[in-house]
Each structure stands twice: as C-alpha cells, then as structure tokens.
N, C-alpha and C positions, 0 to 999 in steps of 0.2 A: 338198347344201345346200338347205334349203327356200327357196322364193322368196317367202315371206310376209314383207312388210316392216312389218306392222302394229305390231309391238312397238317398232320403231325410230322410226317417225314418228308414232305415235299415231293417233287417230281423225279421219277427215275430217269426220265429222258433228258431233262435239263440239268441234272446233277445236283439239285438241292437236296440236302439231307440233314438229319439231326445226329450229332456225334455222341450223345449220351445223356444221362440224367441231368436235367437243368431246370430252371424255372419254366421252360416251355412245357414240361411234363405236368399234367394236372392230376392231383390226388384227391379222390372223394372220400371223406370220412363220414361214416354213418353209425351213430349210437344214440340211444334215447337219453343218455346221461350227458347233459351239456358240459359238465366238468371234464368228462373224458374227451369229447370232441374238441373242446377248447385247448386242452393240454396237447393233444396230438397235432392240431392245427398249428399251435405255437411252436412246437418242436420242428415241424416240417416246413414252415413258411419261408425260411431263409433259402431253401433249396428248391422248392416246388411251388406251383400255384395250387392252393388248397381250397376245396369246396367242402361244405359240411351240410349234413341233413340229420334230422332226429327221428324220421319215420320212413315207412316204405314209399308213400307218395312223393315225399321230398327227395328220396334217393333216386327214384325213377325220373323225376323232373330234372335232376342235376346230372343225369347220365347222358353222355353223348360221345361222339367219335374222338373228342379231345382228351377224354379221361384215360390215363395210362394205368393207374392203380386205384383200387377201391380197398379201403380198410374199414371193415364193418363188423358189427355184432350180429351174428345170425339170429339171435333171439328177437331182434327187431322185426325180422321178416317171418319168424315162426308165429308171431302173434298177429301178423297182418297178411302179407301176400308172399308166400315162399316162392312164387313164380318169378319174382323180381330177382332173387338170388340166382335162379336158373338162367335168367337172361344175362346177368352180369358175368357169371362163371362160364357161360357158353360163348362169350365173345373172344375170338382168337386174338384180338389186338388189345386185350385188357387183362390185367392180373388182379387177383383178389386175395387179400389177407384177412383171415377171420380173427376177431377178438374173442378170446375164450377165458374161462375161469382158471385155466391151467391144468384141469384134470381130464377133460374130454377132448381128444384130438383124434379124428378118424383119418389115418394116412391114406385111405382110399376115397376120401370125400372129395367134394368139388373144388376145394380151396387150394391156392398155390402156396400158402404159408399160414402159420398160426402165430399169434402173439398173445401171451398170457396177460391178464389183468392183475394188478396194475401194470401198465405198459412201461417198460424201461426205455428211456429215450435212446440209448445207444442201440438197443435191439430194434427199436422202431426204425431208426434211420438206416441201419444196415439192411433190414428186410425190404423197406421201400426202395432203397437204392438197387438192391439185387433184382427186384421185380421190374424196375424201370429198365435195367440192363437187358432183362429177358425181352421186354417189349422192343427195345432197340434192335436186338438180334433178330426177332421175328419180322420187324419192319424192314430191316436190311435184306433179309432173305426174300421177302415179298418183292423188294426192289430188284433183286437179282432175277427173279422169275419174270418180272415185267420186261426187263431188258432182254432176257433170253427169248421171250416171245416176240419182241420187236425184231431181234436179229434173225430169228428163224423165218420171219416173213419176207426177208430180203433175198433177191436173186444173187447167185454167186457173181462176184466181181463188182457188186454195188459198193461204192466208196463209203457208204454209211456203215458197212460191216466193220471196217477197221475202227471207226469211231466207237461203235458199240462194243467191240472187243476191248478197247481201252477202258470203257466204262465198266465192263465186267471185271477186269483185273482190279480196278479201283474198289469196286464193291466187295470183291473177294478179300481185299486187304482189310476193309472195314469189318467184314464178317469175322476175320481172324482176331481183330482187335476186340470186338464185342465178345467173342467166345472166350477170350483170355480172362474175362472177369466172371465167368460162369462155370459151374461144375457140369459133369457129363449128363446128369439128370435134367438140368435146366435146358441144356442144348437139345437133348433128345425130345423133351416135351415141346419146346418151341418149334422144332422142325416138324413135329407131327400134328400140330394144331391146324385145323382146317382154315383155309383162306381163299378168298375169291381170286387172289393173284396166282395161286399155284397152278402151273400149266398141266394139263392132262394129255395134250397132244403135241407137245413140243419136244423134239429130239435135241438134247443138249450135247454139244460136241465135247467128248472127253478130253480133247487136247487143249481146251480153253485154259 
C-alpha cells in the first residue's frame, strides 16, 4: 500500500481537507468466509466506501492509498502470505483491525484493534469510526508538518508567512477537534507513526 495520503486529505497549501469519518473513507474487509465479509460490508456501507476480499492476493490488489481502515482475519494471511499483513500494518496512514475468535489477542501485536467473531454491529461501527478518526488526526498532523516546512522556507517579512501562520492556527484547531474524539494512547500512537511528511530539519516556532 502506498503511504501517500494526499488524495484522501487534499492539499495542505490550498486548504482542502477531510473533516472526519465519512463515505470518503475506504474500509477494506478481508475474510475467507463470504458471510462474514457481507455482514461487515452491509453494516458499514452507509457510512463508508467498502471493499471486500477473500484471500491474500485480493487484499493486496484492493489496497491503495485511499484505504483508511482494514478489517481482516489474520488467518487468511497465515495460510498464504503473512508479508501482506506486515505491509498493511506498516503503513502510517492506515489502521488495521483484526477479526479473532475472541480468545487470542496479543496487546503487543501489529494490529490497532481486535474484534471478536461473531462481530457485534455496534462494536464494529465504533471501532472503525475510532480508527478513521486516528487516520484523520495523523493526516492533519502531516498537514501541519507540510505547512511548517513551507513556512520555514520563507524569508522574514515575506507576506506568505502571515497566510501560512493563519493556516497553522486553523490546522491546530482541527487537530484539537480530532484529538477530542481519541484517547491518549491513540494520540500518542498517531504522533509516533513514521510519515514522509514529518520534518527532520525544520525549526518550529514555539510561539505559533
């Protein structure tokens, strides 16, 4: 999966952005049992764009930069290509929820959430909603870094600095809104995820 989130959140410079979970978020559901994938897709389809796959090649083919959340049964990949799971869980702009039998959940594993089978619709909706909010927070943080980098490249007195200062304040407000829906663990995890947008050589003015 490509880690480019530009299509999902728009341009940091022109001010386009995604305000939160909506049909613009794509959820990929992967399970070898068609009954499970159909139930999950039916439950989520009113709020999200849903893709389904029943095997590892199908999951890989359906994965791209538009996917915000993957709901998968790890057993599908244990039998085929576990490297696909590593690819999905290693993407900083995607969250992965594992479907389990309810008895084995590794808190230190690669997944962002676990859902026991049979999946309860309310738990499914709330989990996917939370993970989409995590994606929004990470995307907005990336947007902040993009604008910070652009501002740092301007000379003092450049009129563009004031415009970018206003953009940064607006982005900060959206970061606060996104953070209000998350717990401290989700915020910490989102902030630590690697991203191509995170600046390594930009000094951020603490007075912004």
